[in-house]
C-alpha positions in Angstrom: -23.9 -8.4 7.7 -22.0 -5.2 8.6 -20.1 -3.7 5.7 -16.3 -3.8 6.4 -14.0 -0.8 6.2 -10.5 -0.4 4.6 -8.0 2.4 4.8 -5.6 2.8 1.9 -2.9 5.2 2.3 -1.8 6.8 -0.8 -5.0 6.2 -2.6 -5.5 8.9 -5.0 -3.4 7.6 -7.8 -1.2 4.5 -9.4 -1.5 1.2 -7.4 -3.3 2.8 -4.6 -6.2 4.2 -6.6 -6.7 0.6 -8.2 -6.7 -0.9 -4.9 -9.3 1.2 -3.4 -11.6 0.6 -6.5 -11.2 -3.1 -6.2 -11.9 -3.0 -2.5 -15.2 -1.2 -3.1 -15.8 -3.7 -6.0 -15.5 -6.4 -3.0 -18.2 -4.7 -1.1 -16.0 -2.7 1.3 -16.1 0.9 2.3 -13.0 2.9 1.7 -11.1 5.7 3.4 -8.0 6.8 1.4 -5.3 9.2 1.9 -3.4 11.6 -0.3 -0.5 13.4 -0.1 -0.9 16.6 -2.0 -3.5 15.8 -5.1 -7.0 16.6 -3.5 -8.6 16.5 -7.1 -7.4 13.1 -7.9 -8.5 11.8 -4.4 -12.0 13.4 -5.0 -12.4 11.6 -8.3 -11.5 8.3 -6.6 -13.9 8.9 -4.0 -16.7 9.5 -6.8 -15.7 6.3 -8.4 -16.3 4.4 -5.4 -19.3 6.0 -4.3 -20.8 5.5 -8.2 -20.0 1.6 -7.2 -22.6 2.0 -4.2 -19.9 2.2 -1.6 -19.0 4.9 1.0 -15.6 6.8 0.3 -13.8 9.5 2.3 -10.5 11.0 1.5 -8.1 12.6 4.0 -5.0 14.4 3.4 -1.9 12.8 5.2 1.9 13.0 5.0 3.0 9.4 5.9 6.7 10.5 6.3 5.7 12.7 9.1 4.6 10.8 12.4 3.8 14.1 13.9 0.3 14.2 12.2 -0.4 10.5 12.9 -2.5 11.4 16.2 -4.5 14.0 14.4 -5.0 11.9 11.3 -6.5 8.9 13.4 -8.7 11.5 15.5 -10.1 12.8 12.3 -10.9 9.4 10.9 -12.5 8.1 14.0 -14.7 11.2 14.2 -15.8 10.4 10.6 -16.4 6.7 11.3 -18.4 7.4 14.5 -20.6 9.7 12.9 -21.1 7.5 9.7 -21.5 4.0 11.3 -21.5 4.7 15.2 -18.1 3.1 15.6 -14.6 4.6 15.3 -13.1 1.3 14.2 -12.1 0.1 10.7 -10.9 -3.3 9.5 -8.1 -3.4 7.1 -4.9 -1.3 6.7 -3.2 -1.1 3.3 0.2 0.7 3.9 0.6 1.8 0.2 1.8 5.4 0.1 5.3 5.8 -1.1 8.0 7.7 -3.3 10.5 6.1 -5.5 14.3 6.8 -5.9 16.7 5.8 -8.5 19.9 6.9 -7.7 23.3 4.8 -7.5 24.4 3.6 -4.2 27.6 5.8 -4.2 25.7 8.7 -4.9 22.9 8.3 -2.5 22.7 11.2 0.0 22.1 10.7 3.5 18.9 13.2 3.0 17.6 10.8 0.3 18.2 7.8 2.6 16.3 9.4 5.3 13.3 10.0 3.0 13.3 6.6 2.2 13.3 5.5 5.8 10.4 8.0 6.7 8.2 7.3 3.9 8.8 3.4 3.6 9.8 2.0 7.2 9.3 4.5 10.0 6.0 5.8 8.6 4.7 2.4 7.9 6.0 1.1 11.1 4.2 4.0 13.3 1.3 4.5 11.4 0.3 1.0 11.9 1.3 0.9 15.6 -1.3 3.9 15.9 -4.0 2.2 13.5 -4.2 -1.2 15.6 -6.3 0.2 18.4 -9.0 1.4 16.1 -8.8 -2.0 14.1 -11.6 -4.8 14.7 -10.8 -8.0 15.7 -10.4 -10.4 12.6 -9.2 -7.7 10.2 -5.9 -7.6 8.4 -3.1 -5.5 7.3 -1.4 -5.5 3.7 2.0 -3.8 3.3 3.2 -2.9 0.0 6.7 -4.2 -0.3 8.6 -4.6 -3.9 10.0 -7.2 -6.1 13.3 -5.4 -5.7 13.6 -6.9 -2.0 14.0 -10.3 -3.8 16.0 -9.6 -7.1 18.5 -6.4 -7.6 18.6 -3.9 -10.4 21.0 -0.9 -10.2 20.0 2.4 -8.6 17.6 1.1 -6.2 19.6 0.3 -3.0 17.9 2.6 -0.7 14.2 1.8 -1.6 14.9 -1.8 -1.9 16.7 -2.0 1.7 13.3 -0.4 3.3 11.0 -2.9 1.4 13.1 -5.8 2.5 12.7 -4.3 6.0 8.8 -4.2 5.4 9.0 -7.8 4.8 10.5 -8.8 7.8 8.0 -6.4 9.6 5.2 -8.0 8.1 5.9 -11.2 9.7 6.3 -9.8 13.3 2.7 -8.3 12.5 1.5 -11.5 11.9 2.8 -13.0 15.2 2.2 -10.0 17.5 -1.2 -9.2 16.2 -2.5 -12.8 16.3 -4.2 -12.1 19.8 -6.6 -9.8 17.6 -6.9 -12.4 15.0 -5.5 -9.7 12.6 -3.6 -11.1 9.5 -0.6 -9.3 8.0 0.6 -9.9 4.5 3.0 -8.3 2.3 2.2 -7.7 -1.6 5.5 -7.1 -3.7 4.6 -5.9 -7.1 7.4 -6.2 -9.9 7.9 -3.4 -12.3 4.5 -1.5 -12.6 4.0 1.3 -15.2 2.7 4.0 -13.1 4.0 7.6 -12.4 5.8 6.3 -9.2 9.5 7.3 -9.5 9.0 9.8 -12.1 7.2 7.3 -14.3 10.4 5.3 -14.9 8.5 2.0 -15.7 6.0 3.8 -17.8 8.3 6.1 -19.7 11.9 4.4 -20.0 11.5 2.5 -23.1 15.0 0.8 -22.6 14.2 -0.4 -19.1 10.6 -1.6 -20.2 12.1 -3.8 -23.0 14.7 -5.2 -20.6 12.0 -6.0 -18.0 9.6 -7.5 -20.4 12.5 -9.9 -21.8 13.2 -11.3 -18.5 9.6 -11.5 -17.3 7.6 -15.0 -17.9 4.6 -13.1 -18.9 6.4 -10.7 -21.4 5.6 -7.3 -20.1 5.7 -4.5 -17.6 2.8 -4.8 -15.1 -0.2 -2.3 -14.8 -1.8 -1.3 -11.7 -4.9 -3.4 -12.2 -2.5 -6.2 -11.8 -2.0 -5.5 -8.2 -5.2 -3.9 -7.0 -7.5 -7.0 -7.0 -4.7 -9.2 -5.1 -4.9 -6.5 -2.4 -8.7 -6.7 -2.3 -8.7 -10.3 -2.2 -6.5 -10.5 0.9 -9.1 -8.3 2.8 -11.8 -10.9 2.2 -12.9 -14.0 4.4 -11.6 -16.3 1.4 -8.0 -15.0 2.2 -8.5 -15.7 6.0 -5.9 -18.6 6.2 -3.2 -16.4 4.5 -0.9 -14.9 7.1 2.5 -13.8 7.5 3.3 -14.0 3.7 5.2 -12.1 1.1 3.0 -12.4 -2.2 5.1 -11.3 -5.1 3.1 -10.0 -8.3 5.4 -9.5 -11.0 4.4 -11.6 -13.8 7.3 -14.1 -13.1 10.4 -11.6 -13.5 13.9 -13.1 -13.0 12.8 -16.7 -12.5 
């Protein structure tokens, strides 16, 4: 049976790293993108190769649509050389940056950065990706629990993630002709370096979140990667157009 291939943006560290490794454990070959940390990306590639799967890392700034055509030209050339086909099966839109600033202090430049990374970039990268995607593949957009519940200082970031939830449903409807499924995974607070490591280092916030989470702790990257990987398997073939919150039961 032909090995399926997943493309994970922002796969060099944090949630994306765990997603990429879990996809390999499910038997998929993996392409990851990184923004600037090439060494970390190469380390992820090695981990995946040690699992017996193919992996390749490409540099990409997902906030700049100007680079998307060259990016897909590069990965299609790589795939054609490796597999005889320029196509892949799954796109995981994970790359992103955090912003913790009160609404009244958020600048237009900060807002635009959130739009470019979390909405415009996701929208148009997906548009560019679809012609290279095999039928019966899938798209997983990474949303956020903050699109459902509210915590101060996240209005710009959370607004983009709310838009991603809506976008996901439209993808599920409009790409049905290719039998491409689209779902969103919405992590709660996860202890990574995202947003300057707020959920890893801010003990006051960690205690607050643990107290309002049914399972009594802040999440870890490994709580999310396996869910994304599952959505890229045949077992998840009837899940489409859904927002799956993975937050340990926060603010129930």
